[in-house]
C-alpha positions, -999 to 999 in steps of 0.1 A, spaced: -36 499 788 -37 532 757 -69 529 740 -58 513 709 -45 486 723 -88 480 739 -99 494 705 -80 457 686 -91 440 714 -132 452 707 -125 446 673 -100 407 676 -135 398 698 -160 409 671 -139 387 643 -139 427 632 -104 431 604 -102 469 607 -90 481 566 -88 515 554 -92 523 516 -66 543 500 -84 569 472 -60 590 453 -68 623 452 -35 632 423 -20 600 397 13 615 419 -3 603 450 -3 563 434 32 553 428 50 534 400 72 516 410 82 503 373 93 544 377 119 529 402 158 525 380 170 492 377 131 480 392 139 488 429 177 471 427 189 500 441 161 498 471 165 462 471 202 465 483 200 496 501 178 476 520 191 440 522 228 463 533 209 479 563 196 441 575 228 432 569 238 463 592 210 457 618 219 421 619 258 421 626 254 449 653 221 425 664 249 394 678 267 413 681 
């Protein structure tokens, strides 16, 4: 059993949910989805195509 798995069990047993706030150092560290061409439509189509290929491979 890995240490991280044991640590996860330790936290879960005590009702602790690990979280980390991310504070960007510079404005360029923030993702601005409005800057994505077509509002991210091209990205969504590429992800959908990849999911379809994966599903086809898993079915075969």
